[in-house]
N, C-alpha and C positions, 0 to 999 in steps of 0.2 A: 504494499499500499504506500502511495506517495505521501510525503509530508510537504505542506506548503505554508507560507507565512501570510497572515492577514495584513493588508496594507490600507484598507479602507472599509469602514463600516457604512453600508449604504442605507438599509432600511429595515426596521423590525417587522416581523410577521407575528402579530399579536394573536396567537392561537394557543389556547390552553395555558398551562402554567410555565411552559418551558421557554417562551419568548424567543424562538429562533430568529435569525436575521439573515438577510442577504449581505454577503461580505465579498469584497474583491480581494484576490490573493496575488502573490508575487509571480505566479505563473500566467497572469493575465486571465485567469479563470474567475468565474463568479459562482459562489457556493451558498447553499442554505446551511448555516452553521448552527449546531446545537452546543450550548455552552455548559461547561462544568460548573459554573456558578449559579445555574438555575436551581429551582427548588428540588428537582428530582435528583440532583447530584450526579456523581460519576457513574453510578450503576446504570443510569439511562444511557450514558455514552457507551458503556460496555455492551449493553443490549443492542444499541444502534449499530455498532461496529460488527459485532459477532453475527447478528441476524442478517445485516446487510451483506456482508461478505459471504455468508452461507448461501443466501439467496442468489447471489451472483455466481457462486460455484455451481448451483443447480441450474443455471441458465435462465433464471427468472429476471423479469425486467425491473431491476433495482438500479437507480442512478448510481454512477461511480461515486465511491466514497474516498475521502482523503482525511488525513490527520492535519489539523490546521493550528498553527501557533498563533496565540494572541498575545501581543505585547501590552503591558499595562498602560503604555503611553497612548494606545488607541482610544482609551476612554476620554482623553482630554478634548477630543473633537466632538463628543456627544453632549448636546445641551440638556437632554432629559436626565434628571438626577437618578431615576430608577435604572435606566439603561446604563448610565455611567457606572453605577455600583455593580451591575451585572458584569460589565466588561472588566472591572477591577478584580472581581472575584474569579473571573475566568482566565486570568493570566496563566499562560502555559499551554498545554496541549488540549485541543478540543476535537470534535469530529464534525465533518461537513459532507453534504451531498451535492453533487452537480446541480446547479440551478437550471430548471427547465423553463425558459421564458415563454410565456403565453399558454402554459399548461392549464387545463381546466380540471376542477374536481370531478371525480367519477361519482355521480349522485343518481342512484336509481330513484324513480323509473325513467328519468330523463336521459341517463347515459346509455350508450349503445351496449347491448349484451356482449360480454367478452367471449372469446373462444372457449369452448367447453373443456377442452383438454387443459388449456392454461388455467382456467378456473379451478379445476380439480387439483392441479399442481400447487396452486397458491393455497388452497384449503389444506392440503397435506403439509406444506411448509409451515403454515401458521399453527397447525396442530402440533408439529414437532417442536417448534420454539415457544409454544404456549403464548401466542400473541392474542391478547384479549381485545386488541384495538383495531379490528377490521370488521366492524358491524355496519349495519345499514345506516345507523345514526352517525357513525364516524368511520367511513370506509378507509381513509388514509390511502387513497389511490388517486392517481392523476391520469388524464388523457392528454397525451402529447404526441403530435404528429400521428394522430389516429391510433396510437398504441397505448395500452394500459401500462402504468408504471406504479411500483409499490414504494411507499415512503413511510417514514415515522414508525420505527420499531422499538422505540425506547421503553414501551410497556411490556415487551416480551421478556422471556427468561425470568419470570417473576419468582422462581425458586430462590434467586440470589438475595431476596429480602429476608429469607429465613433458611439459613444454611443447615441448621440442625436436622438431620434425617432426610436430606434432600435426595440421596441416592435411592432410599426406599420409595420415595414419591415419584421418582423418575419413570418408573414403569407404568404409572397410572395413566388413565385416559385424559383427554382434554375436553371436559363436558361443555365448555363455552363454545366449542365448535358449532353447536347448533344455532348460534347467533351469527355465524359468519356470513358476510354480505354476498359472497360468491357461491355459497353452498347450493342455492336453488338453480344455478347455471351450470354446475359442475358435471363433467362426465364421470366415469368410474374412478372412485378414490383408490380402489385396489390397483387399477392400472397405473395411476399416478405413483403409487407406492412402489410398484415393480420397476418403474422407470427411474425414480429418484433415489430410493434408498441405496442402491449400489454405488452411487456417485459420492456418498459421504463416507470417507474412510477416517479412521482414528488419526492418521497422519495429517489429513486435511484439516481436521479440527484443531490439532496442535499448531499447525501453521497459521490458522486464523487467530487463535488465542495468543500466539507470539506477537501479533501486531498490537495487542492492548498494552498501553504504557503502564509501568509499574505503579505510578501514583494514582491510577484509576482503581487499583485493586487493594487498597489499604483497608484495614478494618476486620477482616476475617482471619487471615493467616498471612504467611509470606506470599509475595506475588507469584512465585513459582507454584506453591501449593494451591493457591486460588485458581490459577490458570488450569492446573490439573483437575481441579474440582469441576470446572465448567466442561472440560473435555469428557470427564467421566460421566457427568450427568447426561450430556447429549448422546454420548456413545451408548449408554445404558438405555436411553429411550429408543434407540435404533435397533436394539436387539429383538429378534422375533421370539414370540408373537408380539406385534406392536399394538398395544391397547389403544393408542391414539388413532390408529388407522381403523380399527374395528369400531370405535366410537363414532368417527366421522362417517363411515359407511352406514352405520345404523341411523345416524341423524339425517342422512340424505334420504332415507326411505320412510321417515316418519310422516 
């Protein structure tokens, strides 16, 4: 994953509690940046990075992610006191997604129905990462150049808010899948499972977790042990029989 440096804070996107913003970086790119100083803290950044890179590994339409350095001096050019404090608290490494100019929110029933096989893969992916934030009320999907794009994975991997006993819970289903915005459009979840599960190896998970900065992982254990915990959790979820697949398939036919 590339690392870029923020050179200009352009505009806030006042959605939810995270207050992401459009930021220009030193590679001449423009990114939607999620800040470590926001209320959700660094766990949301970990979820954004891990889920986003996993989605890209699976060939899903997730915008390119980068790590983005924020200099505390950037806050001086921001007149809004609240945003100025956010930038100060976010000095250091943050995470950002490629900005998709002109993208529209995917909002049923106005949005065009997605490809059925893609919908099934997105449902499978979100069930794997326990993403509670892809509902009809809050789809977190964009239409850009007539293609569906997946954004905002900061609420995924919620096991990391309660580490005790998380491996025992890893084999469990994801009952919230019944609320997934794409479930009514999805083709076979079992077929999606057969296509996607072999793509996620334990080594691939280690490679993704290696991209997470040490100081995003403080609080539970050493950074190395915490990375290993994420890998173990996700790898355990992928072991057959996969309860999250069975639950998604069952919800599809209710």
